[in-house]
C-alpha positions as a Markdown table, in Angstrom:
| # | Residue | x | y | z |
|---|---|---|---|---|
| 1 | Met | 138.0 | 12.6 | -6.4 |
| 2 | His | 140.1 | 15.1 | -8.2 |
| 3 | Leu | 142.7 | 16.3 | -6.7 |
| 4 | Pro | 144.6 | 20.5 | -6.8 |
| 5 | Phe | 147.7 | 20.4 | -10.1 |
| 6 | Asp | 150.3 | 21.2 | -7.5 |
| 7 | Ile | 149.7 | 18.0 | -6.0 |
| 8 | Cys | 149.4 | 16.1 | -8.6 |
| 9 | Asn | 152.5 | 17.5 | -10.2 |
| 10 | Phe | 153.7 | 16.6 | -6.5 |
| 11 | Phe | 153.6 | 13.2 | -6.8 |
| 12 | Arg | 154.3 | 12.8 | -10.4 |
| 13 | Val | 157.9 | 14.9 | -8.9 |
| 14 | Gly | 158.3 | 12.3 | -7.0 |
| 15 | Ile | 157.8 | 9.1 | -8.9 |
| 16 | Phe | 159.8 | 10.7 | -11.6 |
| 17 | Phe | 163.1 | 11.2 | -9.1 |
| 18 | Asn | 162.0 | 7.5 | -7.6 |
| 19 | Ala | 166.2 | 6.2 | -8.0 |
| 20 | Ala | 165.1 | 2.0 | -8.5 |
| 21 | Asp | 163.3 | 2.2 | -11.4 |
| 22 | Pro | 162.3 | 6.0 | -13.1 |
| 23 | Cys | 160.0 | 6.8 | -15.7 |
| 24 | Ile | 159.8 | 9.2 | -18.0 |
| 25 | Val | 156.5 | 11.4 | -17.9 |
| 26 | His | 154.2 | 12.4 | -20.9 |
| 27 | Met | 154.5 | 16.4 | -20.0 |
| 28 | Asp | 153.4 | 17.8 | -23.1 |
| 29 | Asp | 149.5 | 18.6 | -22.1 |
| 30 | Pro | 150.7 | 21.2 | -19.0 |
| 31 | Val | 147.7 | 21.2 | -16.9 |
| 32 | Cys | 147.3 | 18.3 | -15.3 |
| 33 | Asn | 143.3 | 17.5 | -15.6 |
| 34 | Gly | 143.3 | 14.7 | -12.7 |
| 35 | Cys | 144.7 | 12.3 | -11.2 |
| 36 | Asp | 143.7 | 9.0 | -13.1 |
| 37 | Arg | 145.6 | 8.9 | -15.6 |
| 38 | Arg | 148.6 | 6.2 | -15.5 |
| 39 | Ile | 151.6 | 7.5 | -15.8 |
| 40 | Val | 153.6 | 5.4 | -17.6 |
| 41 | Gly | 157.4 | 5.2 | -19.5 |
| 42 | Asp | 157.8 | 5.2 | -23.1 |
| 43 | Asp | 155.6 | 4.0 | -25.6 |
| 44 | Asn | 158.8 | 2.2 | -26.9 |
| 45 | Asp | 159.9 | 0.7 | -24.2 |
| 46 | Ser | 157.9 | -1.6 | -22.1 |
| 47 | Arg | 159.6 | -0.7 | -18.9 |
| 48 | Thr | 157.2 | 1.2 | -16.6 |
| 49 | Leu | 156.9 | 1.9 | -12.5 |
| 50 | Leu | 157.6 | -1.2 | -11.8 |
| 51 | Pro | 159.6 | -3.0 | -8.7 |
| 52 | Ala | 159.4 | -6.4 | -11.0 |
| 53 | His | 161.7 | -3.5 | -13.8 |
| 54 | Val | 164.7 | -3.0 | -10.8 |
| 55 | Leu | 166.5 | -5.8 | -12.1 |
| 56 | Glu | 166.3 | -5.2 | -15.5 |
| 57 | Asn | 167.6 | -1.7 | -15.2 |
| 58 | Leu | 169.9 | -2.6 | -12.8 |
| 59 | Gln | 171.0 | -5.5 | -15.1 |
| 60 | His | 171.2 | -3.4 | -18.6 |
| 61 | Leu | 174.0 | -1.3 | -16.3 |
| 62 | Phe | 175.6 | -3.8 | -15.6 |
| 63 | Glu | 175.7 | -4.5 | -19.3 |
| 64 | Gln | 176.5 | -1.2 | -20.7 |
| 65 | His | 178.7 | -0.1 | -18.3 |
| 66 | Asn | 182.3 | -1.5 | -16.3 |
| 67 | Val | 180.1 | -0.9 | -12.5 |
| 68 | Val | 182.8 | -3.2 | -10.6 |
| 69 | Arg | 185.9 | -1.8 | -12.1 |
| 70 | Ala | 184.3 | 1.8 | -10.9 |
| 71 | Leu | 183.0 | 0.2 | -7.4 |
| 72 | Lys | 186.8 | -1.1 | -7.1 |
| 73 | Asn | 187.9 | 1.9 | -7.8 |
| 74 | Ser | 186.4 | 4.6 | -6.0 |
| 75 | Phe | 186.2 | 2.3 | -3.2 |
| 76 | Ala | 190.2 | 1.9 | -3.3 |
| 77 | Thr | 191.0 | 5.8 | -3.8 |
| 78 | Thr | 188.1 | 6.4 | -1.0 |
| 79 | Leu | 189.5 | 4.7 | 1.8 |
| 80 | Leu | 192.8 | 5.7 | 0.8 |
| 81 | Gln | 192.5 | 8.7 | 0.8 |
| 82 | Thr | 189.9 | 8.6 | 4.2 |
| 83 | Phe | 193.1 | 6.9 | 6.4 |
| 84 | Ala | 195.1 | 9.5 | 4.6 |
| 85 | Ala | 193.4 | 12.9 | 5.6 |
| 86 | Leu | 192.9 | 11.1 | 9.4 |
| 87 | Ala | 196.3 | 11.0 | 9.7 |
| 88 | Val | 197.8 | 14.2 | 7.9 |
| 89 | Ser | 195.0 | 16.9 | 9.4 |
| 90 | Ser | 194.5 | 14.9 | 12.9 |
| 91 | Ile | 198.4 | 15.3 | 14.0 |
| 92 | Ala | 198.1 | 18.8 | 12.6 |
| 93 | Gly | 195.6 | 20.4 | 13.7 |
| 94 | Tyr | 197.0 | 18.3 | 17.6 |
| 95 | Gly | 200.2 | 20.1 | 16.7 |
| 96 | Phe | 198.6 | 23.5 | 16.6 |
| 97 | Glu | 196.2 | 23.4 | 19.5 |
| 98 | Ile | 199.3 | 21.7 | 21.8 |
| 99 | Tyr | 201.6 | 24.0 | 20.7 |
| 100 | His | 200.2 | 26.9 | 20.8 |
| 101 | Asp | 202.3 | 30.1 | 19.3 |
| 102 | Lys | 201.2 | 33.5 | 17.7 |
| 103 | Ala | 203.2 | 32.1 | 14.2 |
| 104 | Lys | 201.1 | 28.9 | 14.3 |
| 105 | Asp | 197.7 | 31.1 | 14.2 |
| 106 | Thr | 198.8 | 33.2 | 11.6 |
| 107 | Val | 199.8 | 29.6 | 9.6 |
| 108 | Met | 196.0 | 29.3 | 10.6 |
| 109 | Ala | 194.6 | 32.2 | 9.7 |
| 110 | Ile | 196.0 | 31.5 | 6.2 |
| 111 | Leu | 194.5 | 28.3 | 6.4 |
| 112 | Met | 191.3 | 30.0 | 6.8 |
| 113 | Leu | 191.5 | 31.6 | 4.1 |
| 114 | Ala | 192.3 | 29.5 | 2.1 |
| 115 | Met | 189.2 | 27.6 | 2.6 |
| 116 | Met | 187.5 | 30.9 | 0.4 |
| 117 | Val | 189.5 | 30.2 | -2.2 |
| 118 | Pro | 187.2 | 28.1 | -5.1 |
| 119 | Phe | 188.8 | 24.1 | -6.5 |
| 120 | Val | 187.8 | 25.4 | -9.5 |
| 121 | Ala | 190.4 | 28.5 | -9.0 |
| 122 | Val | 193.3 | 27.1 | -8.4 |
| 123 | Leu | 192.9 | 23.4 | -10.9 |
| 124 | Val | 194.5 | 25.0 | -13.8 |
| 125 | Pro | 198.2 | 25.9 | -12.0 |
| 126 | Leu | 197.1 | 22.4 | -10.0 |
| 127 | Phe | 196.7 | 20.3 | -13.7 |
| 128 | Gln | 199.7 | 21.5 | -14.8 |
| 129 | Met | 202.1 | 21.8 | -11.2 |
| 130 | Phe | 200.9 | 17.7 | -11.8 |
| 131 | Thr | 201.8 | 17.6 | -15.3 |
| 132 | Lys | 205.3 | 18.6 | -14.9 |
| 133 | Ala | 205.9 | 16.6 | -12.3 |
| 134 | Lys | 204.4 | 13.4 | -14.3 |
| 135 | Leu | 201.4 | 12.9 | -12.1 |
| 136 | Ile | 198.8 | 12.8 | -14.5 |
| 137 | Asn | 197.0 | 9.6 | -14.6 |
| 138 | Ser | 198.7 | 8.1 | -11.3 |
| 139 | Trp | 197.0 | 7.7 | -7.8 |
| 140 | Thr | 199.3 | 9.6 | -6.2 |
| 141 | Gly | 198.7 | 12.3 | -8.5 |
| 142 | Phe | 194.8 | 11.5 | -7.7 |
| 143 | Ile | 195.1 | 11.3 | -4.3 |
| 144 | Leu | 197.4 | 14.1 | -2.9 |
| 145 | Pro | 195.8 | 17.4 | -3.5 |
| 146 | Ser | 193.0 | 15.7 | -1.1 |
| 147 | Ile | 194.9 | 14.3 | 1.8 |
| 148 | Ala | 195.0 | 17.3 | 4.2 |
| 149 | Thr | 192.2 | 20.3 | 3.9 |
| 150 | Pro | 191.9 | 22.8 | 6.4 |
| 151 | Phe | 188.9 | 22.6 | 7.3 |
| 152 | Leu | 189.4 | 19.3 | 8.9 |
| 153 | Ile | 193.1 | 21.3 | 10.4 |
| 154 | Met | 190.5 | 23.2 | 11.6 |
| 155 | Tyr | 188.5 | 20.2 | 13.4 |
| 156 | Phe | 190.8 | 18.5 | 14.7 |
| 157 | Arg | 192.3 | 21.9 | 16.7 |
| 158 | Asn | 189.0 | 22.6 | 18.2 |
| 159 | Ser | 188.7 | 19.3 | 19.0 |
| 160 | Ala | 191.9 | 19.0 | 20.6 |
| 161 | Arg | 191.1 | 21.8 | 23.0 |
| 162 | Ser | 189.2 | 19.4 | 24.9 |
| 163 | Phe | 192.2 | 17.1 | 25.6 |
| 164 | Pro | 192.6 | 17.1 | 29.1 |
| 165 | Arg | 196.4 | 20.0 | 30.1 |
| 166 | Asp | 197.0 | 17.4 | 32.9 |
| 167 | Thr | 196.8 | 14.2 | 31.1 |
| 168 | Leu | 198.9 | 15.6 | 29.0 |
| 169 | Glu | 201.4 | 16.5 | 31.3 |
| 170 | Ala | 201.7 | 13.7 | 34.2 |
| 171 | Ala | 202.3 | 11.4 | 30.2 |
| 172 | Arg | 205.3 | 13.1 | 30.3 |
| 173 | Ile | 205.9 | 12.9 | 33.6 |
| 174 | Asp | 205.4 | 9.0 | 33.1 |
| 175 | Gly | 207.8 | 9.1 | 30.1 |
| 176 | Leu | 205.8 | 9.2 | 27.2 |
| 177 | Asn | 207.3 | 11.1 | 24.0 |
| 178 | Glu | 204.7 | 12.7 | 22.1 |
| 179 | Phe | 203.9 | 11.0 | 19.8 |
| 180 | Gln | 203.3 | 7.9 | 21.8 |
| 181 | Ile | 201.0 | 10.3 | 24.3 |
| 182 | Phe | 199.7 | 11.0 | 20.5 |
| 183 | Ile | 198.6 | 7.7 | 19.9 |
| 184 | Arg | 197.5 | 5.9 | 23.3 |
| 185 | Met | 195.5 | 8.7 | 24.5 |
| 186 | Phe | 194.6 | 11.4 | 22.0 |
| 187 | Ile | 193.4 | 8.8 | 18.9 |
| 188 | Pro | 191.3 | 7.1 | 22.1 |
| 189 | Met | 189.6 | 10.1 | 23.5 |
| 190 | Met | 188.9 | 11.7 | 20.4 |
| 191 | Lys | 186.9 | 8.2 | 18.6 |
| 192 | Pro | 183.1 | 10.5 | 18.1 |
| 193 | Thr | 185.8 | 13.2 | 16.5 |
| 194 | Tyr | 187.5 | 10.7 | 14.2 |
| 195 | Ala | 184.0 | 8.9 | 13.1 |
| 196 | Ser | 182.7 | 12.1 | 11.9 |
| 197 | Ala | 185.0 | 13.4 | 10.5 |
| 198 | Ala | 185.9 | 10.3 | 8.2 |
| 199 | Thr | 182.3 | 10.5 | 7.7 |
| 200 | Ile | 182.5 | 14.1 | 6.3 |
| 201 | Thr | 186.6 | 12.6 | 4.7 |
| 202 | Phe | 184.3 | 9.2 | 3.2 |
| 203 | Met | 182.0 | 12.0 | 1.1 |
| 204 | Gly | 183.2 | 14.5 | -0.4 |
| 205 | Ala | 186.2 | 12.0 | -1.8 |
| 206 | Trp | 183.8 | 8.9 | -3.1 |
| 207 | Asn | 181.6 | 11.8 | -4.6 |
| 208 | Ala | 184.7 | 13.8 | -5.9 |
| 209 | Tyr | 184.5 | 14.1 | -10.0 |
| 210 | Leu | 185.8 | 17.0 | -10.7 |
| 211 | Trp | 189.4 | 16.9 | -9.9 |
| 212 | Pro | 189.3 | 12.9 | -10.5 |
| 213 | Lys | 188.1 | 13.7 | -13.9 |
| 214 | Val | 190.4 | 16.4 | -14.6 |
| 215 | Val | 193.6 | 13.8 | -13.5 |
| 216 | Met | 192.5 | 10.9 | -14.6 |
| 217 | Gln | 192.2 | 10.2 | -17.8 |
| 218 | Thr | 192.4 | 6.9 | -19.2 |
| 219 | Asn | 189.0 | 4.3 | -18.8 |
| 220 | Glu | 191.1 | 2.0 | -16.3 |
| 221 | Ala | 190.9 | 5.2 | -13.7 |
| 222 | Ile | 187.0 | 5.3 | -13.9 |
| 223 | Thr | 185.3 | 5.9 | -10.3 |
| 224 | Met | 181.6 | 5.7 | -9.2 |
| 225 | Pro | 180.6 | 9.7 | -9.9 |
| 226 | Met | 182.5 | 9.6 | -13.7 |
| 227 | Leu | 180.5 | 6.5 | -14.9 |
| 228 | Val | 176.7 | 8.2 | -13.4 |
| 229 | Ala | 178.3 | 11.1 | -16.1 |
| 230 | Asn | 179.1 | 8.7 | -18.9 |
| 231 | Thr | 175.5 | 7.7 | -18.1 |
| 232 | Met | 173.7 | 10.6 | -19.3 |
| 233 | Gly | 176.2 | 10.5 | -22.4 |
| 234 | Gly | 175.2 | 10.1 | -26.0 |
| 235 | Tyr | 171.6 | 10.8 | -27.7 |
| 236 | Val | 168.9 | 8.8 | -25.6 |
| 237 | Ile | 169.4 | 8.8 | -22.6 |
| 238 | Asp | 167.8 | 5.5 | -20.1 |
| 239 | Tyr | 167.0 | 7.1 | -17.3 |
| 240 | Gly | 166.9 | 3.7 | -15.9 |
| 241 | Val | 170.4 | 3.1 | -16.3 |
| 242 | Val | 171.3 | 6.2 | -14.9 |
| 243 | Met | 169.2 | 6.5 | -11.7 |
| 244 | Ala | 170.1 | 2.4 | -11.4 |
| 245 | Ala | 173.9 | 3.7 | -11.1 |
| 246 | Val | 172.4 | 6.8 | -8.5 |
| 247 | Thr | 171.2 | 4.3 | -6.1 |
| 248 | Ile | 174.5 | 2.1 | -6.4 |
| 249 | Cys | 176.4 | 5.2 | -6.6 |
| 250 | Ser | 174.3 | 6.8 | -3.2 |
| 251 | Leu | 174.8 | 3.5 | -1.5 |
| 252 | Pro | 178.2 | 3.4 | 0.5 |
| 253 | Thr | 177.4 | 7.4 | 1.6 |
| 254 | Val | 174.5 | 6.3 | 3.1 |
| 255 | Ile | 175.3 | 2.8 | 5.1 |
| 256 | Ile | 179.2 | 5.5 | 6.2 |
| 257 | Phe | 176.8 | 7.3 | 7.2 |
| 258 | Phe | 174.4 | 5.4 | 8.9 |
| 259 | Cys | 177.2 | 3.1 | 10.9 |
| 260 | Leu | 179.0 | 6.3 | 11.9 |
| 261 | Gln | 175.6 | 8.2 | 12.8 |
| 262 | Lys | 176.0 | 7.4 | 16.8 |
| 263 | Ser | 179.8 | 9.5 | 17.1 |
| 264 | Phe | 179.1 | 11.6 | 14.3 |
| 265 | Thr | 176.3 | 13.7 | 16.5 |
| 266 | Asn | 178.8 | 13.4 | 19.3 |
| 267 | Ala | 181.1 | 14.8 | 18.4 |
| 268 | Val | 178.9 | 17.7 | 17.1 |
| 269 | Ala | 177.3 | 18.1 | 20.2 |
| 270 | Gly | 180.6 | 17.9 | 21.4 |
| 271 | Ala | 181.7 | 20.9 | 19.8 |
| 272 | Val | 178.9 | 23.0 | 20.2 |
| 273 | Lys | 178.9 | 22.7 | 24.3 |
């Protein structure tokens, strides 16, 4: 039984992008003459689209690249960026809403305008600034630009609007200072907001490529997105190694999302309400 051309190519593309064990499809014939033809790898390569070769692709990846170092660097920088961004942005958003005035609205409007500026537009001046500050090839220079973002500040500010003002006043009457109110009352009540913000920040920090590539110029500071890009270099590309690296790079974000999925959906639902 012969399938139509578009359906046959659909299955070809689906098989080709199998991250664990990709194949190289012979595309010399633009017309699909039926789906009874086997899709195999290169004739000079014994690896094909079989589950038995997943470990082989992973073995080649670990032999050719320092995956362990890349994972360590990615986890260290991502976790540090996530915690720093949550701390700074939540305090800023809390302050913008709880201590509200017209001047803060003006500052917030400027931050919203900053969201419209693409990062590549400020990349060169930011690099010059960090060069003068001697922060190139340092973890401080790596993390500093992502500590606080206008989006997270706006997100926490909108969440702080649901914080009960009666509870705030009662806490002040009971003798709690502003920092204690923030730590003991605001953070526990905004756990879904923190969970969703952590998910977004973790994914953005983990997948960051441009700024780490610019500011970190040594092989010791390689991260997983940089390693995936390195697997595409050279005259011959081993797609098995590339897709194995992509799979490893994608797993942490998938795990984080599914672990915090419930809190993420609750925060989004609360924001909509």
